[in-house]
C-alpha positions in Angstrom: -8.6 0.2 -3.1 -10.5 -3.0 -4.1 -11.0 -2.0 -7.7 -7.5 -0.5 -8.0 -5.9 -3.7 -6.9 -8.0 -5.7 -9.4 -7.0 -3.3 -12.2 -3.3 -3.9 -11.3 -3.8 -7.6 -11.7 -5.5 -7.1 -15.0 -2.6 -5.0 -16.2 0.0 -7.5 -15.0 -1.7 -10.5 -16.6 -2.1 -8.5 -19.8 1.6 -7.8 -19.9 2.4 -11.6 -19.5 0.8 -12.3 -22.9 0.5 -15.7 -24.5 -2.4 -16.9 -22.4 -5.7 -17.9 -23.8 -8.1 -15.0 -23.1 -10.7 -17.0 -21.1 -7.9 -18.6 -19.0 -6.5 -15.1 -18.5 -9.9 -13.8 -17.2 -10.3 -16.8 -14.9 -6.7 -16.3 -13.6 -7.4 -12.7 -12.9 -10.6 -13.6 -11.0 -8.8 -16.3 -9.0 -5.9 -14.0 -8.1 -8.4 -11.2 -7.1 -10.2 -13.7 -4.8 -6.9 -14.7 -3.2 -6.2 -11.0 -2.5 -9.5 -10.7 -0.8 -9.1 -14.0 1.1 -12.0 -15.4 -1.0 -10.6 -18.6 -2.4 -12.6 -20.3 -5.2 -14.1 -17.3 -7.0 -15.5 -18.5 -10.3 -17.5 -17.2 -13.2 -21.1 -18.5 -13.4 -22.9 -19.8 -16.6 -23.2 -16.2 -17.7 -19.5 -15.6 -17.3 -20.1 -13.3 -14.3 -19.0 -13.3 -10.7 -21.0 -11.1 -8.3 -19.5 -10.0 -5.0 -21.7 -8.5 -2.3 -20.0 -5.5 -0.6 -21.0 -4.7 2.9 -24.7 -5.5 2.2 -24.8 -2.2 0.4 -23.9 -2.8 -3.3 -22.5 -5.5 -5.5 -19.5 -5.6 -7.7 -20.0 -7.5 -10.9 -17.1 -9.0 -12.8 -18.1 -10.2 -16.3 -16.1 -11.8 -19.1 -17.6 -10.9 -22.5 -16.4 -13.6 -24.9 -17.5 -11.7 -28.1 -15.2 -8.8 -27.4 -12.6 -10.7 -25.2 -13.1 -8.0 -22.5 -13.4 -8.2 -18.8 -15.9 -5.7 -17.2 -16.1 -4.4 -13.7 -19.3 -2.7 -12.8 -21.7 -2.1 -10.0 -25.4 -1.6 -10.8 -26.5 1.5 -9.0 -30.2 1.4 -9.4 -30.7 -0.5 -6.1 -28.7 2.0 -4.1 -30.5 4.9 -5.9 -33.9 3.3 -5.2 -33.0 2.8 -1.5 -32.0 6.4 -1.2 -35.2 7.6 -2.8 -37.3 5.4 -0.6 -35.6 6.7 2.6 -36.3 10.3 1.8 
């Protein structure tokens, strides 16, 4: 649900058009934060915002200026490593 909601915001803002790409990415992140009751989400100096989810994994939202793309991803190595160590 979390990612689906964010993808809807991405789609809606893309349809608005006319916005500067980085402003669009920041607006998407801000609106996503409002939806989660996390006011003030911002990109760091690496154009990334990292959200910890239930102390289990992290959701990374990264704006890539060279391609004008916004990426959503979750590094899985930590979860995999914890699983291996608990066996």
